Every structure is written in structure tokens, then in C-alpha cells.
KEKE-3310 file (N, C-alpha, C; in steps of 0.2 Angstrom, whole numbers, plus 5000, padded with zeros to 4 digits):
npx = (5426:5418:5416:5423:5417:5421:5409:5407:5412:5404:5394:5397:5401:5387:5382:5391:5390:5376:5379:5379:5389:5405:5409:5423:5429:5426:5428:5424:5438:5440:5427:5425:5433:5430:5419:5422:5432:5420:5412:5416:5420:5412:5423:5433:5439:5452:5461:5469:5485:5490:5490:5494:5495:5506:5520:5527:5545:5550:5557:5553:5539:5532:5525:5508:5506:5502:5506:5504:5506:5504:5507:5512:5529:5543:5556:5546:5549:5550:5536:5533:5521:5514:5499:5486:5477:5476:5486:5480:5466:5462:5467:5474:5465:5455:5463:5465:5459:5466:5480:5480:5475:5487:5499:5495:5495:5509:5516:5521:5527:5518:5518:5510:5508:5502:5505:5506:5495:5491:5481:5486:5499:5508:5520:5537:5530:5524:5533:5543:5538:5536:5548:5555:5548:5555:5567:5564:5559:5568:5581:5573:5566:5573:5567:5555:5551:5554:5565:5576:5585:5577:5569:5551:5544:5529:5516:5499:5494:5493:5501:5510:5518:5526:5532:5541:5548:5554:5561:5570:5576:5583:5596:5610:5614:5601:5595:5602:5595:5584:5571:5561:5547:5532:5522:5505:5496:5503:5506:5514:5517:5518:5512:5499:5499:5496:5491:5480:5473:5465:5457:5453:5442:5433:5432:5425:5433:5442:5443:5451:5450:5447:5461:5469:5466:5471:5484:5485:5483:5495:5506:5512:5522:5527:5541:5544:5536:5545:5552:5562:5558:5544:5540:5542:5547:5558:5568:5585:5593:5584:5590:5593:5583:5573:5568:5555:5537:5521:5507:5493:5477:5465:5456:5459:5465:5476:5484:5493:5504:5510:5512:5522:5532:5532:5538:5552:5556:5561:5571:5579:5586:5580:5573:5558:5543:5526:5511:5492:5478:5462:5445:5445:5447:5457:5461:5457:5462:5462:5449:5447:5439:5427:5429:5433:5446:5454:5458:5467:5478:5482:5486:5496:5507:5508:5513:5525:5532:5532:5543:5553:5557:5563:5574:5593:5604)
npy = (5640:5638:5624:5625:5613:5605:5598:5584:5578:5584:5578:5565:5570:5574:5562:5555:5564:5562:5551:5540:5552:5547:5541:5547:5545:5532:5519:5506:5499:5487:5484:5495:5494:5485:5486:5500:5493:5487:5494:5501:5514:5514:5513:5516:5502:5496:5486:5475:5466:5455:5450:5446:5441:5440:5435:5447:5444:5453:5459:5459:5450:5440:5449:5452:5457:5463:5459:5471:5470:5478:5474:5462:5454:5465:5470:5478:5493:5493:5498:5502:5504:5512:5510:5521:5527:5532:5525:5517:5511:5503:5493:5481:5477:5491:5499:5493:5497:5510:5506:5500:5508:5519:5508:5507:5519:5525:5515:5502:5490:5487:5485:5484:5485:5477:5484:5484:5486:5499:5503:5493:5489:5498:5515:5509:5499:5500:5509:5502:5489:5495:5499:5486:5482:5487:5486:5470:5471:5478:5468:5455:5460:5455:5444:5446:5446:5458:5475:5478:5490:5499:5506:5512:5524:5524:5533:5537:5550:5543:5530:5540:5546:5535:5530:5541:5542:5529:5529:5542:5536:5525:5510:5516:5512:5505:5520:5525:5518:5521:5529:5537:5545:5546:5556:5560:5570:5568:5564:5573:5579:5573:5579:5588:5601:5611:5627:5623:5613:5621:5631:5620:5611:5602:5589:5581:5568:5568:5570:5587:5583:5569:5563:5572:5560:5548:5550:5550:5536:5529:5533:5533:5537:5552:5556:5552:5561:5569:5560:5558:5545:5548:5562:5572:5583:5586:5578:5575:5572:5577:5580:5572:5564:5555:5561:5568:5572:5577:5579:5590:5594:5605:5609:5602:5594:5594:5600:5614:5607:5599:5608:5613:5603:5603:5614:5615:5602:5609:5619:5611:5608:5595:5590:5592:5592:5598:5599:5608:5602:5611:5613:5599:5588:5580:5563:5563:5557:5544:5541:5536:5536:5544:5556:5568:5575:5566:5558:5568:5569:5556:5554:5565:5559:5549:5551:5558:5546:5538:5546:5548:5536:5532:5538:5538:5529)
npz = (5573:5558:5544:5528:5520:5505:5494:5495:5507:5515:5513:5521:5532:5539:5539:5551:5562:5564:5572:5589:5602:5610:5622:5629:5644:5645:5639:5628:5620:5612:5608:5599:5590:5583:5579:5570:5562:5557:5550:5537:5527:5509:5498:5482:5475:5469:5457:5458:5453:5462:5479:5494:5510:5521:5533:5542:5551:5566:5579:5591:5590:5578:5562:5557:5540:5522:5506:5491:5476:5458:5445:5435:5432:5428:5440:5456:5464:5480:5495:5509:5521:5532:5543:5549:5561:5575:5580:5589:5585:5566:5555:5543:5535:5535:5527:5514:5502:5501:5501:5489:5481:5484:5477:5465:5458:5464:5454:5461:5475:5488:5504:5517:5534:5549:5562:5582:5592:5602:5620:5624:5617:5621:5617:5615:5604:5591:5585:5587:5578:5567:5564:5561:5552:5543:5538:5540:5527:5518:5518:5513:5500:5489:5489:5489:5477:5473:5469:5478:5481:5478:5488:5500:5511:5519:5525:5533:5545:5560:5554:5547:5557:5561:5550:5546:5559:5558:5548:5550:5560:5554:5549:5540:5529:5526:5524:5513:5502:5504:5496:5494:5503:5511:5515:5524:5531:5544:5562:5572:5584:5601:5613:5609:5607:5598:5591:5582:5586:5593:5584:5574:5582:5581:5568:5552:5554:5564:5581:5589:5604:5605:5597:5606:5618:5609:5609:5624:5624:5619:5623:5637:5645:5653:5648:5635:5631:5624:5616:5603:5594:5594:5594:5581:5580:5590:5583:5580:5568:5555:5544:5538:5532:5515:5501:5504:5504:5508:5512:5517:5527:5528:5537:5550:5565:5567:5560:5561:5567:5558:5548:5555:5556:5541:5538:5549:5539:5529:5534:5539:5524:5518:5505:5499:5496:5499:5502:5503:5506:5503:5510:5514:5528:5540:5537:5526:5514:5513:5508:5493:5481:5486:5490:5482:5483:5488:5480:5470:5481:5484:5469:5467:5478:5471:5458:5464:5469:5460:5451:5459:5460:5449:5447:5445:5458)
capx = (5426:5414:5421:5416:5420:5419:5402:5408:5414:5400:5387:5400:5401:5382:5382:5395:5386:5370:5383:5382:5395:5410:5411:5430:5430:5423:5428:5426:5440:5439:5421:5427:5440:5428:5412:5428:5433:5415:5409:5423:5415:5412:5428:5435:5444:5459:5463:5479:5488:5493:5486:5497:5494:5511:5522:5536:5547:5549:5559:5546:5537:5529:5519:5506:5505:5500:5508:5503:5506:5500:5506:5516:5535:5546:5554:5544:5551:5545:5535:5531:5515:5508:5490:5483:5469:5477:5492:5476:5460:5463:5471:5476:5458:5452:5466:5467:5458:5471:5486:5479:5477:5496:5502:5495:5498:5516:5516:5526:5523:5515:5519:5505:5510:5499:5509:5504:5493:5490:5484:5489:5506:5512:5525:5540:5530:5523:5539:5548:5534:5538:5556:5558:5547:5560:5573:5565:5558:5576:5584:5570:5564:5573:5564:5548:5552:5556:5570:5581:5588:5572:5565:5551:5539:5523:5510:5493:5490:5499:5505:5512:5522:5528:5536:5544:5549:5557:5566:5574:5582:5588:5600:5616:5614:5595:5596:5602:5591:5576:5569:5555:5546:5526:5516:5498:5494:5508:5504:5521:5518:5513:5510:5494:5499:5497:5484:5475:5468:5460:5454:5447:5443:5431:5431:5424:5435:5446:5442:5455:5448:5449:5466:5473:5465:5474:5491:5489:5483:5500:5514:5513:5527:5528:5548:5544:5534:5552:5559:5564:5557:5538:5540:5547:5551:5563:5574:5590:5594:5580:5593:5594:5577:5576:5565:5549:5532:5517:5498:5490:5472:5465:5451:5461:5469:5485:5488:5499:5509:5512:5514:5529:5538:5535:5546:5558:5562:5566:5576:5586:5590:5576:5570:5550:5536:5519:5504:5488:5470:5456:5439:5445:5447:5459:5455:5452:5465:5459:5443:5447:5431:5420:5430:5436:5454:5459:5461:5472:5483:5486:5492:5501:5509:5512:5519:5531:5537:5536:5549:5561:5561:5566:5580:5598:5603)
capy = (5640:5633:5622:5625:5607:5601:5595:5576:5578:5587:5572:5562:5573:5575:5552:5553:5571:5556:5544:5544:5555:5543:5544:5546:5544:5524:5519:5499:5499:5484:5484:5504:5493:5480:5495:5506:5488:5484:5502:5505:5520:5511:5516:5513:5495:5497:5478:5470:5459:5448:5450:5443:5440:5436:5436:5448:5444:5457:5459:5455:5444:5439:5453:5450:5460:5461:5464:5473:5471:5482:5470:5457:5458:5469:5469:5481:5496:5492:5505:5499:5507:5511:5514:5529:5526:5535:5522:5513:5509:5502:5488:5480:5477:5497:5502:5491:5500:5515:5503:5496:5516:5519:5506:5507:5526:5522:5508:5498:5483:5488:5479:5485:5483:5476:5485:5484:5495:5503:5504:5487:5489:5508:5516:5511:5493:5501:5511:5493:5485:5499:5498:5481:5477:5493:5483:5467:5474:5479:5462:5452:5464:5453:5436:5445:5451:5466:5478:5478:5494:5506:5509:5522:5524:5529:5533:5545:5551:5541:5529:5544:5546:5529:5531:5547:5540:5524:5533:5544:5529:5520:5512:5521:5507:5507:5526:5523:5515:5525:5535:5544:5546:5550:5559:5562:5572:5565:5566:5576:5580:5570:5586:5590:5608:5616:5630:5620:5612:5626:5632:5616:5606:5597:5590:5575:5561:5568:5578:5587:5579:5563:5564:5569:5553:5543:5550:5547:5528:5526:5537:5534:5542:5559:5558:5550:5566:5572:5557:5560:5543:5548:5568:5570:5589:5586:5573:5581:5570:5579:5582:5562:5562:5557:5566:5567:5571:5577:5579:5591:5594:5613:5605:5597:5600:5593:5606:5616:5602:5595:5614:5616:5600:5603:5620:5611:5599:5615:5620:5605:5605:5590:5588:5592:5593:5600:5602:5608:5604:5615:5610:5595:5586:5574:5556:5564:5554:5535:5539:5538:5535:5546:5563:5570:5578:5562:5554:5571:5570:5549:5557:5566:5556:5543:5552:5559:5539:5535:5551:5545:5526:5532:5542:5533:5530)
capz = (5566:5552:5543:5522:5518:5499:5496:5494:5512:5519:5518:5525:5539:5541:5542:5556:5565:5569:5576:5597:5604:5609:5629:5629:5646:5646:5630:5627:5613:5608:5603:5595:5585:5581:5575:5563:5555:5552:5547:5531:5520:5503:5494:5478:5475:5465:5454:5457:5450:5466:5485:5497:5518:5524:5541:5543:5557:5571:5583:5600:5587:5570:5561:5548:5533:5516:5501:5486:5466:5454:5440:5437:5429:5431:5448:5456:5470:5489:5498:5518:5520:5539:5541:5553:5568:5584:5586:5592:5577:5561:5552:5538:5530:5534:5524:5510:5496:5502:5499:5485:5477:5482:5472:5457:5457:5462:5451:5466:5477:5494:5508:5523:5540:5555:5569:5589:5594:5611:5624:5627:5619:5619:5613:5609:5603:5587:5582:5584:5574:5559:5561:5562:5547:5536:5540:5533:5519:5517:5520:5509:5495:5485:5489:5488:5470:5473:5471:5486:5478:5476:5495:5503:5516:5520:5531:5537:5553:5565:5552:5545:5562:5563:5544:5546:5562:5557:5541:5554:5564:5548:5548:5536:5525:5523:5522:5507:5497:5505:5487:5496:5509:5509:5524:5525:5538:5550:5568:5574:5591:5606:5616:5606:5610:5594:5591:5577:5591:5597:5578:5573:5590:5577:5559:5552:5556:5569:5583:5595:5611:5602:5597:5614:5620:5604:5611:5630:5625:5614:5625:5642:5649:5653:5648:5630:5623:5620:5614:5596:5589:5593:5595:5575:5578:5594:5579:5579:5560:5550:5536:5536:5526:5509:5496:5507:5501:5515:5512:5524:5525:5528:5542:5554:5572:5569:5555:5563:5570:5551:5545:5558:5556:5535:5540:5548:5536:5525:5538:5537:5519:5514:5495:5503:5492:5501:5496:5506:5502:5505:5507:5518:5534:5543:5535:5519:5509:5513:5504:5489:5477:5489:5492:5475:5483:5489:5470:5469:5486:5480:5462:5467:5481:5468:5455:5467:5470:5454:5450:5463:5460:5442:5446:5447:5467)
cpx = (5422:5418:5418:5421:5418:5413:5402:5410:5410:5396:5390:5399:5395:5380:5385:5391:5381:5371:5380:5386:5399:5410:5420:5433:5428:5424:5431:5431:5442:5434:5422:5432:5436:5421:5418:5429:5426:5410:5413:5416:5417:5417:5432:5441:5448:5460:5468:5480:5489:5491:5492:5495:5501:5515:5528:5538:5551:5554:5558:5540:5535:5525:5518:5507:5504:5503:5506:5505:5505:5501:5510:5523:5541:5548:5553:5547:5545:5543:5532:5527:5514:5503:5490:5479:5473:5482:5486:5468:5465:5466:5470:5470:5454:5457:5470:5465:5462:5479:5486:5478:5484:5496:5502:5497:5506:5520:5523:5522:5521:5515:5516:5505:5506:5504:5503:5502:5491:5483:5488:5496:5508:5516:5530:5535:5527:5527:5542:5545:5536:5545:5557:5554:5550:5562:5572:5564:5565:5579:5581:5568:5566:5567:5555:5547:5553:5562:5573:5582:5585:5567:5559:5547:5534:5519:5506:5493:5495:5505:5509:5517:5528:5532:5540:5548:5555:5564:5570:5577:5583:5593:5605:5616:5606:5594:5597:5601:5583:5574:5566:5553:5538:5521:5509:5496:5498:5507:5513:5524:5515:5511:5502:5494:5498:5489:5478:5471:5462:5455:5449:5447:5439:5430:5428:5423:5440:5443:5449:5456:5451:5457:5473:5472:5470:5483:5494:5488:5491:5507:5511:5516:5530:5536:5547:5540:5540:5556:5556:5561:5547:5537:5545:5550:5556:5571:5580:5595:5590:5585:5595:5590:5577:5570:5558:5541:5524:5511:5494:5484:5469:5462:5456:5467:5476:5488:5494:5505:5514:5516:5523:5536:5538:5544:5552:5561:5564:5572:5582:5589:5584:5571:5562:5546:5528:5515:5497:5482:5465:5448:5438:5445:5454:5458:5455:5455:5463:5451:5440:5440:5429:5423:5434:5444:5458:5463:5467:5479:5485:5490:5498:5507:5514:5515:5525:5537:5541:5544:5554:5563:5563:5572:5587:5599:5609)
cpy = (5636:5632:5623:5619:5606:5598:5587:5574:5579:5583:5569:5563:5572:5564:5553:5559:5566:5552:5545:5544:5550:5547:5542:5543:5535:5520:5509:5497:5492:5482:5492:5499:5487:5484:5499:5499:5486:5489:5504:5508:5513:5514:5514:5509:5494:5488:5480:5465:5452:5453:5444:5443:5437:5438:5441:5447:5450:5456:5458:5450:5444:5447:5452:5458:5460:5465:5464:5473:5474:5476:5466:5459:5461:5470:5476:5486:5496:5497:5498:5506:5505:5514:5518:5525:5529:5532:5518:5508:5507:5498:5488:5481:5485:5501:5499:5494:5505:5512:5502:5505:5519:5515:5505:5513:5527:5518:5504:5494:5488:5484:5483:5482:5483:5477:5484:5488:5496:5504:5497:5486:5495:5508:5512:5505:5498:5504:5505:5492:5487:5500:5493:5478:5481:5486:5477:5467:5477:5472:5456:5454:5460:5445:5439:5448:5457:5469:5480:5487:5500:5504:5513:5519:5528:5528:5539:5542:5548:5536:5535:5546:5543:5528:5535:5543:5534:5525:5536:5539:5522:5520:5516:5518:5508:5515:5526:5521:5517:5528:5541:5541:5549:5548:5559:5563:5569:5569:5567:5577:5581:5576:5591:5597:5612:5619:5627:5617:5615:5627:5628:5609:5600:5596:5582:5568:5560:5575:5581:5584:5571:5562:5565:5564:5549:5544:5549:5539:5526:5530:5538:5535:5549:5560:5556:5556:5570:5567:5556:5552:5542:5556:5570:5579:5590:5580:5578:5579:5571:5580:5575:5559:5560:5562:5563:5571:5572:5580:5584:5595:5601:5610:5602:5601:5597:5599:5609:5613:5599:5601:5615:5610:5600:5608:5617:5605:5602:5618:5617:5603:5599:5590:5587:5596:5595:5603:5602:5606:5605:5609:5601:5592:5579:5569:5556:5557:5547:5534:5543:5535:5539:5552:5563:5571:5573:5558:5558:5570:5561:5550:5559:5561:5550:5546:5556:5551:5538:5541:5548:5539:5526:5535:5537:5535:5533)
cpz = (5564:5550:5535:5519:5510:5499:5499:5503:5516:5520:5521:5532:5545:5544:5549:5561:5568:5571:5584:5596:5608:5618:5633:5637:5650:5638:5631:5619:5611:5603:5599:5590:5582:5575:5569:5560:5552:5546:5540:5527:5509:5498:5488:5477:5469:5462:5455:5455:5456:5471:5488:5505:5517:5531:5541:5549:5561:5574:5592:5597:5582:5569:5555:5546:5527:5508:5495:5480:5462:5447:5440:5429:5429:5439:5450:5464:5474:5493:5503:5520:5530:5540:5550:5559:5575:5586:5590:5589:5571:5560:5546:5532:5531:5528:5516:5506:5496:5499:5491:5479:5476:5476:5467:5457:5458:5459:5456:5470:5485:5500:5516:5530:5547:5560:5575:5592:5601:5611:5627:5623:5616:5617:5621:5605:5596:5583:5580:5581:5566:5558:5559:5554:5541:5534:5538:5528:5515:5513:5514:5503:5489:5485:5487:5480:5468:5473:5476:5487:5480:5483:5496:5506:5517:5524:5531:5544:5559:5563:5549:5549:5563:5556:5544:5555:5563:5552:5544:5556:5561:5550:5540:5529:5522:5520:5515:5502:5498:5500:5492:5502:5510:5514:5521:5530:5543:5556:5571:5581:5596:5613:5614:5607:5607:5595:5586:5580:5593:5590:5575:5577:5586:5572:5558:5554:5562:5575:5590:5602:5608:5601:5601:5617:5618:5610:5620:5630:5623:5621:5632:5649:5650:5649:5639:5626:5621:5619:5606:5589:5589:5592:5590:5575:5583:5587:5579:5571:5556:5541:5532:5530:5520:5508:5501:5501:5506:5512:5518:5520:5529:5535:5546:5559:5573:5564:5556:5565:5562:5549:5549:5558:5547:5534:5543:5546:5531:5526:5537:5530:5513:5510:5499:5497:5495:5498:5502:5503:5506:5505:5514:5523:5536:5541:5527:5512:5507:5509:5496:5485:5479:5490:5485:5478:5488:5483:5470:5474:5485:5474:5464:5471:5474:5462:5458:5469:5463:5451:5456:5464:5452:5442:5448:5457:5465)
residu = (MET:GLU:LEU:ALA:LEU:ASP:ALA:ASP:ILE:ALA:GLU:MET:ALA:GLU:ILE:ILE:ALA:ARG:ARG:PRO:PRO:LEU:ASP:LEU:THR:ASN:VAL:ASP:ILE:PRO:ALA:LEU:ARG:ALA:ALA:VAL:ASN:ALA:ALA:GLY:TRP:PRO:THR:GLU:ARG:THR:GLU:MET:ALA:SER:VAL:GLU:ASP:ILE:VAL:VAL:ALA:GLY:ARG:ALA:ARG:ASP:ILE:SER:ALA:ARG:LEU:TYR:LYS:PRO:ARG:HIS:GLY:ASP:LEU:LEU:PRO:LEU:LEU:VAL:PHE:LEU:HIS:GLY:GLY:GLY:PHE:VAL:LEU:CYS:SER:LEU:GLU:THR:HIS:ASP:ASN:PHE:CYS:ARG:ALA:LEU:ALA:LYS:ALA:GLY:ASP:CYS:ALA:VAL:LEU:SER:VAL:ASP:TYR:ARG:LEU:ALA:PRO:GLU:HIS:ARG:PHE:PRO:ALA:ALA:TYR:GLU:ASP:ALA:SER:ALA:ALA:LEU:GLU:TRP:ALA:ALA:ALA:ASN:ALA:SER:ALA:LEU:GLY:CYS:ASP:ALA:GLU:ARG:LEU:ALA:LEU:ALA:GLY:ASP:SER:ALA:GLY:GLY:ASN:LEU:ALA:ALA:ALA:ALA:ALA:LEU:HIS:ALA:SER:SER:GLU:ILE:ARG:LEU:ARG:LEU:ARG:HIS:LEU:LEU:LEU:PHE:TYR:PRO:ALA:SER:ASP:PRO:THR:ALA:SER:GLY:THR:SER:TYR:GLU:THR:PHE:PRO:LYS:THR:PRO:PHE:LEU:SER:ALA:GLU:MET:MET:ARG:TRP:TYR:TRP:GLN:GLN:TYR:VAL:SER:GLU:PRO:ALA:TYR:LEU:ALA:ASP:PRO:ARG:VAL:ALA:LEU:LEU:ARG:SER:PRO:ASP:LEU:ALA:GLY:LEU:PRO:GLN:THR:THR:VAL:ALA:ILE:ALA:GLU:PHE:ASP:PRO:LEU:ARG:CYS:GLU:VAL:GLU:ALA:PHE:CYS:ALA:ALA:LEU:THR:GLU:ALA:GLY:VAL:ASP:LEU:ASP:THR:ARG:ARG:TYR:ASN:GLY:VAL:SER:HIS:GLY:PHE:ALA:SER:MET:VAL:GLY:LEU:ILE:GLY:LYS:ALA:ARG:LEU:ALA:ILE:ASP:HIS:GLY:GLY:ALA:ARG:LEU:ARG:ALA:ALA:PHE:ALA:ARG:SER:ALA)
# end
């Protein structure tokens, strides 16, 4: 199927198409990570009142993190953010401008978490880091100068999977303080079997082949394909999620699994807002300043966050 891309993303797609194809049978993963980190797109940089690199105490190890504050003054709500990258790629640096934009749009502090990556650290390592970071944030929000009673989670793609999984399996005490879950095209089905893998096999920032390869790096055991900590649709407790916002890309191999997850949330009675952004592909929201609809998705998510934080507990 030919993708009728918006003009701004079509220009980026042409640049990507000129790059040599990646041989997934023989990938030098450290080199690929270095290339991704070095070849960042010139996205818009939002100025912050403060940005601080900190260390979060995890269960298995200390976890590097970065705390963004858009302004000084009142105690800010705290949003824990998990970056995308197929559980294999990306870092605090690749999503720096995305986190800055979210902090500004949501008028909240953002704690970006540098969780362990596959295949060196397969499932459940990234999930465990995400859960530990949420627990640490809940316990230490006041020490960070944030409001411990107003927490939220966010993530894009693989990070969306981790954010939702962390919310689903959080303690009852933390769930009471979780005001919102903000997901950008969250990876929801490790079997990678949805029909949109065939409908949209190759999009500018993600191909069906690449997503299947990502899952293979992260999920090492067949039994884990049904584990509710990674297979979001297998969770028996979707009704326990907080108010949720999901951004969907029109052209995305993951689109049908994201839509299925949204349908399951609606069926479970979750307070859900979904928006599909036409003319763009998976990964668009992190391209703020380059893709017009990235700003729309971030601003909408930010408005939902602000409204959730403004509600009485």
C-alpha cells in the first residue's frame, strides 16, 4: 500500500530511503545504537527551568535518569517517561527534546528513565526497571521537589508498552496516586501478528520486519509471549488503569494492535481518549518541530495531563 504521507514526513522518508538497508541477519547492535544516537534529527528544543541527571535505585542496579522541570515555584506533578526504540535502541539523549516538549505541554516535571536494553538484558529486565523507577518516583517525589500525590506515566512505542505494564502491575497505593497514562502508539502484542503488519509493512521509521526483530531481541522465551507484563492485551486487570490517552499513527505496522488495546480499555471501562493522526507513521510524535502533527499529539497529551493533574484526588 502506498503511503499518502504528509509533506513534512515525506521529506524525511526520502532521506531514510537513501540509506543502506539494514541486514537483520547480522546486526552489530552496539554500532547500530551508536549510529542512532549520533544521527539524531534536529528536533525542536524547549528550554527548561532545570535539567538534572540523577540516579534511580532499581531492583537489579542503579538506573540513570534525567529530571526536567519547565518552571520553578509550585510543586509540580511528576511524569515518569519510558523512551521507545524497540527495547533495543535509544536513550535519554535521543528522547531529550521529546521529554522537554512533554514537560512544557503538561506543565509537569518529567523523569526520563534509562532502562536496560535487549538483547543483553531481555524481558523482564526493562519492565523491572520501569516498575522500579515508578516505585522510586512515588517514594522520592517530594525529595525531588515534586507533588507525590500527582503522578503519571508516559511512553512511546516500546516505552508505551513499559509504561502501561508498569501501571497495570503497580501497587494499589501507587495506583491511587497515578492520575494519567499517556501512550504514543504503544507496542501491545509480542506475537507481532496483527493485520497492519501486512497492510503497512514498511513505514519511514519502522518496518514490520524490524518490529518483529525487536520483539525477538526482547522476548527470549515463547512462554513470555502470553505474559501480561509484556502482552498488554493479556492483562486481567485493564480496568485498574488510570485515565488514559493514546495517540495512533495512520501508517503503522502496530496500528491494529494499538487499536485492539484501545478497544479492550474501552470495554474495561477505562476513561480513554484516543486520537488517530493521519498522514504520519509510527514514531512521528518524537519529531516535534519537524513533523507538524507531532506538536498536535504532544499538545493534546499535555492538555490531558494538565486536566488530570488539576482534578481533586
